C-alpha positions in Angstrom: -91.8 37.2 -21.4 -89.8 34.2 -20.3 -86.2 34.6 -19.2 -85.0 32.5 -22.1 -85.7 35.4 -24.5 -83.4 37.9 -22.9 -80.1 38.9 -24.4 -77.2 38.8 -22.0 -75.4 42.0 -21.1 -71.9 42.6 -22.5 -69.3 41.9 -19.9 -65.8 43.3 -20.3 -63.8 40.7 -18.5 -65.9 37.5 -19.0 -64.0 34.7 -20.8 -65.6 33.1 -23.8 -67.7 29.9 -23.1 -66.0 26.6 -23.9 -68.0 25.0 -26.6 -67.2 22.8 -29.6 -67.4 26.0 -31.8 -66.0 28.5 -29.4 -65.2 31.9 -30.8 -61.7 33.4 -30.6 -60.9 35.1 -27.3 -62.4 38.6 -27.1 -59.8 40.5 -25.2 -61.1 44.1 -24.9 -64.5 44.6 -26.5 -64.7 46.6 -29.7 -65.4 50.3 -29.3 -69.1 51.1 -29.1 -70.0 47.7 -27.5 -70.8 49.2 -24.1 -74.5 50.0 -23.3 -75.9 52.7 -21.0 -78.7 51.3 -18.8 -81.2 53.5 -17.0 -82.2 51.4 -14.1 -85.3 52.1 -11.9 -84.8 51.6 -8.2 -87.4 51.3 -5.4 -89.5 54.3 -4.6 -90.0 53.1 -1.0 -90.4 49.4 -0.5 -87.3 47.4 -1.4 -89.5 44.8 -3.1 -90.3 47.4 -5.8 -87.1 46.4 -7.6 -87.3 44.0 -10.5 -85.4 40.9 -11.2 -84.2 42.4 -14.5 -82.9 45.5 -12.6 -80.9 43.3 -10.2 -79.5 41.2 -13.1 -78.4 44.4 -14.9 -76.8 45.8 -11.8 -74.8 42.6 -11.3 -73.5 42.5 -14.9 -72.5 46.0 -15.7 -69.0 47.2 -15.1 -70.0 50.3 -13.1 -73.0 52.0 -11.5 -73.3 55.8 -11.7 -75.4 56.9 -8.7 -77.1 60.1 -7.5 -76.1 59.2 -3.9 -73.3 56.7 -3.7 -73.9 55.8 0.0 -77.6 55.2 -0.5 -77.0 53.1 -3.6 -74.2 51.1 -1.9 -76.7 50.2 0.9 -79.2 49.1 -1.8 -76.6 47.0 -3.6 -75.3 45.4 -0.4 -78.8 44.5 0.6 -79.2 42.5 -2.6 -75.6 41.1 -2.6 -74.6 43.1 -5.6 -70.8 43.9 -5.9 -70.0 46.5 -8.5 -68.0 49.7 -8.5 -70.2 52.8 -7.7 -69.3 56.4 -8.8 -71.2 59.6 -8.2 -73.5 61.2 -10.8 -75.7 64.0 -9.5 -77.1 67.4 -10.5 -73.9 69.4 -9.8 -71.3 67.0 -11.3 -73.2 65.4 -14.2 -71.9 67.9 -16.8 -68.3 67.2 -15.6 -68.7 63.4 -15.4 -70.2 62.9 -18.9 -67.0 62.9 -21.0 -65.3 60.2 -18.9 -68.4 58.1 -18.8 -68.8 58.3 -22.6 -65.2 57.4 -23.0 -65.7 54.4 -20.8 -68.8 53.3 -22.7 -67.1 53.7 -26.0 -64.2 51.5 -24.8 -66.6 48.6 -24.1 -67.8 49.0 -20.5 -71.5 48.9 -19.8 -72.7 51.4 -17.2 -76.0 51.6 -15.2 -77.4 54.9 -14.0 -79.5 54.9 -10.9 -81.1 57.7 -8.7 -82.2 57.7 -5.1 -85.6 56.5 -6.1 -87.5 55.8 -9.3 -86.2 56.2 -12.8 -83.1 58.1 -13.8 -83.5 61.2 -16.0 -87.1 61.9 -15.0 -86.8 64.9 -12.6 -83.5 63.4 -11.7 -79.9 63.3 -13.1 -79.3 61.3 -16.3 -80.6 63.4 -19.2 -77.2 65.0 -20.1 -75.5 61.6 -20.1 -78.3 60.0 -22.2 -78.1 62.9 -24.7 -74.3 62.5 -25.0 -74.5 58.8 -25.4 -77.0 59.1 -28.2 -74.9 61.7 -29.9 -71.9 59.3 -29.6 -73.7 56.4 -31.1 -73.9 54.4 -27.9 -76.9 52.3 -27.2 -79.2 53.4 -24.4 -81.7 51.0 -22.7 -84.4 51.6 -20.0 -84.8 49.0 -17.3 -88.2 50.2 -16.0 -89.7 49.8 -12.6 -91.7 51.5 -9.9 -92.9 55.1 -10.7 -94.1 57.5 -8.1 -95.9 59.5 -10.8 -97.9 56.5 -12.0 -98.5 55.1 -8.5 -99.9 58.5 -7.3 -102.0 58.9 -10.4 -103.5 55.4 -10.0 -104.7 56.0 -6.5 -105.7 59.7 -6.8 -109.3 59.1 -7.9 -108.8 61.7 -10.7 -109.0 60.9 -14.4 -106.1 58.8 -15.7 -106.8 58.8 -19.4 -104.4 61.7 -20.0 -102.0 63.5 -17.7 -99.1 65.9 -17.7 -96.1 65.4 -15.4 -94.6 68.9 -14.6 -91.7 67.8 -12.3 -91.0 69.9 -9.2 -92.8 73.1 -8.7 -90.6 76.3 -8.5 -89.0 77.1 -5.1 -90.1 80.7 -4.8 -93.8 81.6 -4.2 -94.1 84.0 -7.1 -92.7 81.6 -9.7 -94.7 78.8 -8.2 -98.0 80.7 -8.5 -97.2 81.6 -12.1 -96.4 78.0 -12.9 -99.6 76.8 -11.3 -101.6 79.4 -13.2 -100.1 78.0 -16.4 -101.0 74.5 -15.5 -104.5 75.4 -14.2 -105.7 75.9 -17.8 -105.0 72.3 -18.8 -107.8 69.8 -19.2 -105.8 66.7 -18.4 -104.7 65.7 -14.9 -101.5 67.3 -13.7 -98.9 65.5 -11.6 -96.1 67.4 -9.7 -93.5 66.6 -7.1 -93.0 68.7 -3.9 -90.6 68.5 -1.0 -91.8 68.1 2.6 -90.3 71.5 3.7 -92.2 73.3 0.9 -95.5 71.4 0.8 -97.3 73.8 3.2 -96.4 76.8 1.0 -97.3 74.9 -2.2 -100.7 74.0 -0.8 -101.3 77.6 0.1 -100.6 78.7 -3.5 -102.7 75.8 -4.8 -105.6 77.0 -2.6 -105.4 80.4 -4.3 -105.1 79.0 -7.9 -107.0 75.7 -7.9 -109.6 76.9 -5.3 -112.2 74.1 -4.9 -111.0 71.9 -7.7 -110.1 68.4 -6.3 -106.5 67.3 -5.8 -104.8 64.4 -4.1 -101.5 64.3 -2.1 -99.7 61.0 -2.0 -97.0 60.5 0.5 -94.6 57.7 1.5 -95.7 55.6 -1.5 -95.1 51.9 -1.2 -93.8 52.4 2.4 -95.5 51.2 5.6 -97.2 54.6 6.2 -98.3 55.2 2.7 -101.2 57.7 2.6 -103.3 59.5 0.1 -105.2 62.7 1.1 -107.9 63.8 -1.2 -110.1 66.9 -1.4 -109.6 70.6 -2.2 -106.2 72.2 -1.6 -107.6 73.7 1.6 -109.0 70.4 2.8 -105.7 68.6 2.0 -103.7 71.3 3.8 -105.9 71.0 6.9 -105.4 67.3 7.1 -101.6 67.3 6.4 -100.5 67.7 10.0 -96.9 68.5 10.9 -96.0 64.9 11.6 -97.1 63.9 8.1 -94.9 66.4 6.4 -92.1 64.0 5.7 -91.1 61.6 3.0 -91.6 61.9 -0.8 -94.7 63.9 -1.8 -96.6 63.7 -5.1 -99.5 66.1 -5.9 -102.1 65.1 -8.4 -104.3 68.0 -9.6 -107.6 67.8 -11.5 -107.8 69.1 -15.0 -109.9 72.1 -15.9 -113.6 71.1 -15.9 -112.8 67.5 -14.8 -113.7 66.9 -11.2 -112.9 63.2 -11.1 -116.3 61.7 -11.8 -116.2 58.9 -14.4 -117.4 60.0 -17.8 -120.4 58.1 -19.4 -119.5 55.8 -22.3 -120.9 56.9 -25.6 -124.1 55.0 -26.6 
């Protein structure tokens, strides 16, 4: 869609345009005018970011970030100057009331996480829920997704899938979760951290056995790699120097080994 169709973001301090039929000065916007934007950021390559995301970040009155230092570097790289405040797992509940008050007063706020989309296995859900309950408009500014990128290159069926977030930290809980997911026919996508990937693959080997999986690492970065095979085969090929960066596991559904299905006659 061409840029001429877009609706400009509300800006608190922007003066009214001088036209022959200019409206009266706005002053402070009316309560409820602020919008909460959920802005996707790069999952690796800085070129992942969209022009719409950059425009939104330039025009909001504040950015709520999972990691303020990381976000500040991103904004500086693109020449975006906007106040940044922290919003992460351990302070989100405490931050929500002040952010809702600010939105209700007319400010627009963008939420970003370290990589990808806010609120999806990352902070943002509580604020979104509170904004909706308060009658504040919420908009998504979509972008790169590690879930979709990993699924696309996995070689496993993509017609239906379940995203199950991060696997549990402890082995017992992780095995139980994998056993629950193992009965699903659709492809399953999960996140895992570099320091837990070895243990997760061991548990997968016990539960998934020879069913095919794919491990995608460093997506959209220089050393992007996808390792495919059984859990045992993937584990054998994931050497210690490769256990770094973001990891996405794509797991085959029950009875579906990744071969394309024949079209009905």
